C-alpha positions as CSV (number, residue, x, y, z in Angstrom):
1,M,0.0,0.0,0.0
2,F,1.6,3.3,-1.0
3,S,1.7,6.2,1.4
4,T,-0.5,9.2,0.4
5,K,1.4,11.7,2.6
6,P,3.7,14.2,0.9
7,S,7.2,12.9,0.9
8,Q,9.9,15.2,2.3
9,S,12.8,12.9,1.4
10,P,15.0,13.9,-1.6
11,A,13.8,12.5,-4.9
12,P,16.0,9.8,-6.5
13,R,18.5,11.4,-8.9
14,H,17.8,8.9,-11.6
15,L,14.1,9.7,-11.5
16,L,14.7,13.5,-11.8
17,Q,17.0,12.8,-14.7
18,L,14.3,10.7,-16.4
19,L,11.8,13.5,-15.8
20,Q,14.3,16.1,-17.2
21,L,14.8,13.8,-20.3
22,S,11.0,13.7,-20.7
23,I,10.8,17.5,-20.5
24,N,13.7,18.1,-22.9
25,N,12.3,15.8,-25.5
26,Q,8.7,16.8,-24.9
27,S,7.9,13.1,-25.0
28,F,4.5,11.8,-23.9
29,K,5.9,8.2,-23.9
30,L,8.8,9.0,-21.6
31,T,6.5,11.0,-19.4
32,Q,4.2,8.0,-19.0
33,Q,7.2,5.9,-18.1
34,S,8.3,8.4,-15.5
35,H,4.8,8.5,-14.1
36,A,4.8,4.7,-13.7
37,R,8.2,4.8,-12.1
38,I,7.0,7.4,-9.6
39,Y,4.1,5.1,-8.5
40,H,6.4,2.2,-8.3
41,L,8.6,4.1,-5.9
42,G,5.7,5.4,-3.8
43,L,6.4,9.1,-4.7
44,Q,3.0,10.0,-6.0
45,Q,2.8,12.8,-3.4
46,H,6.4,14.1,-3.6
47,P,6.1,17.8,-4.4
48,V,9.4,18.2,-6.4
49,V,8.7,15.0,-8.4
50,L,5.1,16.0,-9.2
51,T,6.0,19.6,-10.2
52,N,8.4,18.2,-12.8
53,L,5.9,15.5,-13.9
54,I,3.1,18.2,-14.4
55,N,5.6,20.2,-16.4
56,A,6.5,17.1,-18.5
57,Y,2.8,16.4,-19.3
58,A,2.3,20.0,-20.3
59,L,5.3,20.1,-22.6
60,S,4.2,16.8,-24.3
61,K,0.9,18.6,-25.1
62,N,-1.3,16.7,-22.6
63,P,-2.9,19.3,-20.4
64,V,-5.8,16.9,-19.6
65,Q,-3.4,14.5,-18.0
66,S,-1.8,17.4,-16.1
67,R,-5.3,18.2,-14.7
68,K,-5.9,14.6,-13.6
69,L,-2.6,14.5,-11.9
70,F,-3.0,17.9,-10.3
71,D,-6.4,16.9,-8.9
72,S,-4.9,13.8,-7.3
73,I,-2.4,15.8,-5.3
74,E,-3.4,16.4,-1.7
75,V,-1.0,19.2,-0.7
76,K,-0.2,21.7,-3.4
77,D,2.6,24.3,-2.9
78,I,3.1,27.4,-5.0
79,C,5.6,25.6,-7.3
80,L,3.0,23.0,-8.2
81,W,0.4,25.7,-8.9
82,N,2.9,27.7,-11.0
83,S,3.8,24.6,-13.0
84,Y,0.1,23.8,-13.5
85,I,-0.8,27.4,-14.6
86,N,2.2,27.6,-16.9
87,G,1.3,24.4,-18.5
88,F,-2.0,25.9,-19.8
89,V,-0.2,28.9,-21.1
90,K,2.3,26.6,-23.0
91,N,-0.6,24.9,-24.6
92,D,-2.3,28.2,-25.6
93,L,-5.1,27.6,-23.1
94,H,-4.7,31.1,-21.7
95,Y,-8.2,31.7,-20.3
96,E,-7.9,28.4,-18.4
97,S,-4.7,29.6,-16.8
98,F,-6.6,32.6,-15.3
99,S,-9.4,30.2,-14.2
100,V,-6.8,28.1,-12.3
101,F,-5.3,31.2,-10.8
102,N,-8.7,32.3,-9.5
103,N,-9.2,28.8,-8.1
104,M,-5.9,29.0,-6.3
105,C,-6.7,32.4,-4.7
106,R,-10.1,31.0,-3.5
107,T,-9.1,27.6,-2.2
108,A,-5.3,27.3,-1.7
109,N,-3.1,28.2,1.3
110,S,-0.4,29.1,-1.2
111,F,0.1,32.7,-2.3
112,P,1.1,33.8,-5.8
113,D,4.7,34.9,-6.4
114,G,6.5,36.8,-9.1
115,F,6.6,33.7,-11.4
116,T,2.8,33.4,-11.2
117,F,2.2,36.9,-12.3
118,S,4.9,36.7,-15.0
119,T,3.1,33.7,-16.5
120,L,-0.3,35.5,-16.3
121,S,1.2,38.6,-17.8
122,K,2.5,36.6,-20.7
123,A,-0.9,35.1,-21.3
124,S,-2.5,38.5,-21.2
125,G,-0.1,39.8,-23.9
126,V,-0.6,36.7,-26.2
127,I,-4.4,37.1,-26.2
128,G,-4.2,40.9,-26.2
129,D,-6.3,41.3,-23.0
130,L,-5.3,44.7,-21.7
131,L,-7.7,44.6,-18.8
132,A,-6.4,41.2,-17.6
133,G,-2.8,42.5,-17.9
134,K,-3.6,45.6,-15.9
135,C,-5.2,43.4,-13.2
136,V,-1.9,41.4,-13.1
137,H,0.1,44.6,-12.9
138,G,-2.1,45.9,-10.1
139,K,-1.8,42.8,-8.0
140,S,2.0,42.7,-8.6
141,I,2.2,46.2,-7.2
142,K,-0.1,45.4,-4.3
143,L,2.0,42.4,-3.3
144,G,5.3,44.1,-3.8
145,F,6.7,42.1,-6.7
146,M,7.7,45.0,-9.0
147,S,11.4,44.6,-8.1
148,D,11.3,41.2,-9.9
149,T,13.1,41.9,-13.2
150,I,11.6,38.9,-15.0
151,L,8.1,40.0,-14.0
152,T,8.6,43.6,-15.0
153,N,10.0,42.4,-18.4
154,S,6.9,40.3,-18.9
155,L,4.6,43.2,-18.0
156,M,6.5,45.5,-20.5
157,S,6.0,42.8,-23.2
158,M,2.3,42.5,-22.4
159,Y,1.8,46.3,-22.7
160,Y,3.5,46.6,-26.1
161,K,1.6,43.6,-27.4
162,C,-1.6,45.4,-26.3
163,D,-0.4,48.6,-28.2
164,R,0.6,50.4,-25.1
165,I,4.2,51.0,-25.8
166,H,4.2,54.2,-23.6
167,E,3.2,52.1,-20.6
168,S,6.1,49.7,-21.4
169,R,8.5,52.6,-21.5
170,K,7.2,53.9,-18.2
171,L,7.9,50.6,-16.6
172,F,11.3,50.5,-18.2
173,D,12.3,53.9,-16.9
174,E,11.2,52.9,-13.4
175,M,13.3,49.7,-13.3
176,P,16.1,49.7,-10.7
177,Q,18.0,47.2,-12.7
178,R,17.7,46.3,-16.4
179,T,18.8,43.3,-18.4
180,V,19.5,43.1,-22.1
181,S,16.1,41.5,-22.4
182,S,14.5,44.6,-20.9
183,W,16.1,46.7,-23.6
184,N,15.1,44.2,-26.3
185,I,11.5,44.3,-25.3
186,I,11.3,48.1,-25.7
187,L,13.2,47.9,-29.0
188,S,10.7,45.3,-30.3
189,G,7.9,47.6,-29.3
190,Y,9.4,50.5,-31.1
191,V,10.3,48.5,-34.2
192,N,7.0,46.6,-34.5
193,G,4.7,49.5,-33.5
194,E,2.5,51.3,-36.0
195,N,3.8,54.8,-35.1
196,P,6.7,55.7,-37.5
197,F,7.9,58.4,-35.1
198,L,8.8,55.7,-32.6
199,E,11.0,54.0,-35.2
200,Y,13.2,57.0,-35.4
201,Q,13.7,56.9,-31.6
202,V,15.2,53.4,-31.9
203,W,18.7,54.5,-32.8
204,E,18.8,57.0,-29.9
205,F,17.6,54.2,-27.7
206,V,20.4,51.9,-28.9
207,K,23.0,54.6,-28.1
208,Y,21.4,54.9,-24.6
209,M,21.8,51.1,-24.2
210,L,25.5,51.3,-25.1
211,T,26.2,54.0,-22.6
212,E,24.7,51.8,-19.9
213,G,27.5,49.3,-20.7
214,L,25.2,46.6,-22.2
215,K,26.0,44.9,-25.4
216,P,23.4,44.2,-28.1
217,N,22.8,40.4,-28.6
218,E,21.5,38.4,-31.5
219,F,17.9,39.3,-30.6
220,T,18.7,43.0,-30.5
221,L,20.3,43.0,-33.9
222,S,17.6,40.8,-35.4
223,S,15.1,43.5,-34.3
224,L,17.2,46.3,-35.7
225,L,18.0,44.9,-39.1
226,P,14.6,45.4,-40.7
227,L,15.0,49.1,-40.1
228,C,18.1,49.3,-42.2
229,G,16.7,48.7,-45.6
230,F,14.1,50.7,-47.6
231,R,11.8,51.1,-44.6
232,L,13.7,54.1,-43.2
233,G,16.6,54.3,-45.6
234,R,19.1,53.5,-42.8
235,F,21.6,51.7,-45.0
236,D,24.5,53.3,-43.0
237,H,23.2,51.8,-39.8
238,G,22.9,48.4,-41.6
239,M,26.6,48.5,-42.5
240,E,27.5,49.3,-38.8
241,L,25.3,46.4,-37.6
242,H,27.0,44.1,-40.1
243,C,30.4,45.2,-38.8
244,Y,29.3,44.7,-35.2
245,I,28.0,41.2,-36.0
246,I,31.3,40.2,-37.6
247,R,33.5,41.7,-34.9
248,N,31.6,40.0,-32.1
249,E,31.2,36.7,-34.0
250,L,27.4,36.8,-33.4
251,N,25.3,34.1,-34.9
252,L,22.0,35.4,-36.1
253,V,20.0,32.2,-36.6
254,I,16.9,32.5,-38.7
255,D,14.7,29.4,-39.2
256,S,15.7,28.7,-42.8
257,G,14.3,25.2,-42.9
258,W,17.5,23.4,-43.9
259,D,15.9,20.0,-43.4
260,S,13.3,20.9,-46.0
261,V,16.0,22.3,-48.3
262,A,18.0,19.0,-48.1
263,E,14.8,17.0,-48.9
264,V,14.1,19.2,-52.0
265,R,17.6,18.8,-53.3
266,K,17.4,15.1,-52.8
267,T,14.1,15.0,-54.8
268,M,15.6,17.2,-57.6
269,K,18.6,14.8,-57.9
270,E,16.3,11.8,-58.1
271,R,14.2,13.4,-60.8
272,S,17.3,14.8,-62.7
273,L,16.0,18.3,-62.2
274,R,18.4,21.3,-62.4
275,K,18.1,24.6,-60.5
276,F,19.7,27.7,-62.0
277,P,22.1,29.4,-59.6
278,G,21.0,32.6,-57.8
279,C,22.2,35.7,-59.5
280,S,22.5,39.4,-58.4
281,W,23.1,42.5,-60.5
282,I,24.8,45.9,-60.0
283,T,24.9,48.8,-62.4
284,V,28.1,51.0,-62.5
285,N,28.5,53.9,-64.9
286,S,25.4,52.7,-66.9
287,E,26.9,49.2,-67.3
288,T,25.2,46.3,-65.6
289,H,27.3,43.5,-64.1
290,S,25.8,40.1,-63.0
291,F,27.2,37.7,-60.4
292,S,26.3,34.2,-59.3
293,V,27.5,31.9,-56.5
294,S,31.2,31.0,-56.9
295,D,31.3,33.1,-60.1
296,K,34.8,34.0,-61.3
297,G,33.8,34.9,-64.9
298,H,33.9,38.6,-64.4
299,P,37.0,40.2,-66.0
300,D,37.8,42.0,-62.7
301,S,37.0,39.0,-60.5
302,G,40.4,38.9,-59.0
303,K,40.3,42.6,-58.0
304,I,36.8,42.3,-56.6
305,H,37.6,39.4,-54.4
306,E,40.8,41.1,-53.2
307,I,38.9,44.2,-52.1
308,L,36.2,42.1,-50.4
309,N,38.8,40.2,-48.5
310,E,40.4,43.5,-47.4
311,L,37.0,44.8,-46.2
312,I,36.3,41.6,-44.2
313,L,39.7,41.9,-42.5
314,A,39.1,45.6,-41.8
315,M,35.7,44.8,-40.2
316,K,37.4,42.2,-37.9
317,D,40.0,44.7,-36.8
318,P,39.6,45.1,-33.0
319,D,40.9,48.7,-33.3
320,L,38.2,49.7,-35.7
321,E,35.8,51.9,-33.9
322,I,32.2,51.3,-34.9
323,L,29.3,53.3,-33.5
324,I,25.7,52.2,-33.7
325,C,24.0,55.6,-33.7
């Protein structure tokens, strides 16, 4: 007969590793195996084990199983509640997450923390529910959680997704400590907003970020690059960003679907199909020149590649001063 009392003993390491494997792989099968192992060991009321198990079920897209498991737990701490609420958000069941929160406030002995409100703020932003987001903000202030940087970042993100970028900026200005994520959220709000005047403030904001001693990361640069083309004619800023990326060896990964590309190339080979190489053009002194991949047919090909190599070396020079402004 298994004990139904919450276990206070440390969870077996191998069991936590199995649960982490289930979470990392978002595998329903592994999660079921972990669940069976938990019952075999008599740990079906262990808070740490069950928190991880609920998370594993949520990530394997089984919120119904998470609900059944959660209802079977006798003593629920705030970590369990947070994992349960977060599971609904991860499965795009945002209104259900608020329902669970309301139930927690009515029936539980546990009190919400910064993580609870950060999760609910994210849900509010995704569904564009400004009223719900303001309620989360108000409760966060009332309970004294506004010093939580992660929570404040989540609230800023919620406001800009609800077209209240000025509210986001107000929160940003009031933050005692800011992370790169804090800056990125405001930048995203400026870049993706419908007010073109805000777009012109972006570059001043980046200068402000640099004076604070924070370095732009891949997300920052990915947000800025769309502003460097025809949208605002900021080609000079685009060149500066390019230099910054090369000098700092940043990897701007864009989902390019390489698996699909490989499959297409395999099919083309099997069907004896041929793809014409990509080609670009440039016009100099009323004369148009074309270039394709690995093309060395241009009469000045040697000089062109020599200059390109010199430019690449120059951009990697650590003594080269590049200002993003």
